[in-house]
N, C-alpha and C positions, 0 to 999 in steps of 0.2 A: 366793423367786426375785425377781430384778430384772426389771423390765418393759422395754418398748422404749426407755426412757430410757437404758439401758445400751448401746444401739447407737451405734457410732462411724461417722460419715459423713466422707467426704473426697472432694475433687474434684481431679484432677490431669491436666494435659494435656501430653503429650509425644508425640513421634512413636511411634505403635504402642502407646501405653499406654491406660490406662483414663481415662474422664472422670468416672465416678461409682463410688463403692464404699460399701457398708454392711457392717458386721461385727457382727451381733448375737451377744452372748456367750450361751452356754448353761451353765447350772449345774443340778446336781441339788439335793441338800440340803447344799450347802456352797460352796466357792469355784468360780469359773468353771472348766469343764472344757475349754473351747476356744471357738473362734468360727467362725461360718459366714461365709466371705468371699464376697460377691456383687459382681461388677464389671459395668460397662456402659461402652460407648464413647460413649454419649449422655449429655451433661451433664444433671443433674437427673432421671435416669431413675427414681430410687427415691422413691416417695411415702410417706406415713405408713402407708398400707395395706400396701404391699410391705415396709416396715420391720417392721410388726407380723407379717406372714406369716413373714418371715425369723426374727424373734425366737421365734415359736411353733415353727417347725421346729427351730431351734438348741436350744430348751429341751427339746423332746420327744427330740431325739437325745441331749442330755446326760443326761436321765433314763435312757434306754435303756443308754448306756454305763456310767452309775453303777451301774445294776442288775446289768449283766453283770460288772462288776468286783467288786461285792459277792458275787455268787454264786461267782465264781472263787476269791475269798478264803475263803469258807466251805468250799468243796470242798477247798482246800489245808489248811485248819485241821482238818477232819475226818481227812484222810489223815495229817496230822502227829500228831494225837492217837492215832490207831491205831498208828503206828509207835512212839511214846513208850510206849504201853501194852504193846506187844509187847516192847520193850527192857526195861521194868520187870519184866515176867514172866520174861524170861531171867535177869536179875540176881537176882530173888527165888528162883528155882529153883536156880541154881548157887551162890548165896552164902547162902542161907537168911536173906533179908532180908524186912522188912515192906514193904508198899507205899510207905509214907513214906520209909523208909531207901533203897529202890531209886531213888525219884525224887530224893532228896537226893544220891545218888551221881552221877546223870546231870547234875543241876544244878551240883553242885560242879565236876565235870569240865569241863562247858561253860564255866563262869566262869573257871576256872584256865587252860584252853587257849584261851580267847577264841574258841570255836567255837559256832555255833548249836546249841541243844539238840536240834533235829530232826536235825542232822547227827551228833551224838553217838549219838542213838538209832538212826539208820540203820547206823552202824558196828557197834553192838552187835548189831543184827539180822543183819547180814551175817557178822560174825566171831564172834559168841557171847560176846564180852567187850570190855573197853575197852583191852586191851593193844595 
């Protein structure tokens, strides 16, 4: 993770606008996931301590978002795996295929029709076949 050095500061003065801003970036285990933008109408409002506090908050938030995204992806992967397994079972039972042959049928159909494998599996589960 990058430290407070990755924080961007700016000062701008216009009618009704901000005089100080810091934007500490937050990153989990990869590229920045976003920035926490803090504004003040007072020029020079942000110190090194407030910059560090902003960076810490942004970093912790980024880790939480990264973790939530990872868990959501894992849930989708498990659900997708289940649907693909069910579709393979349907093909194995109806066409007397091996597990490998059933998966190859799904994969080939997916590639030929340019449709995601999980969508092909969903159709097989709903309709009982690929037709």
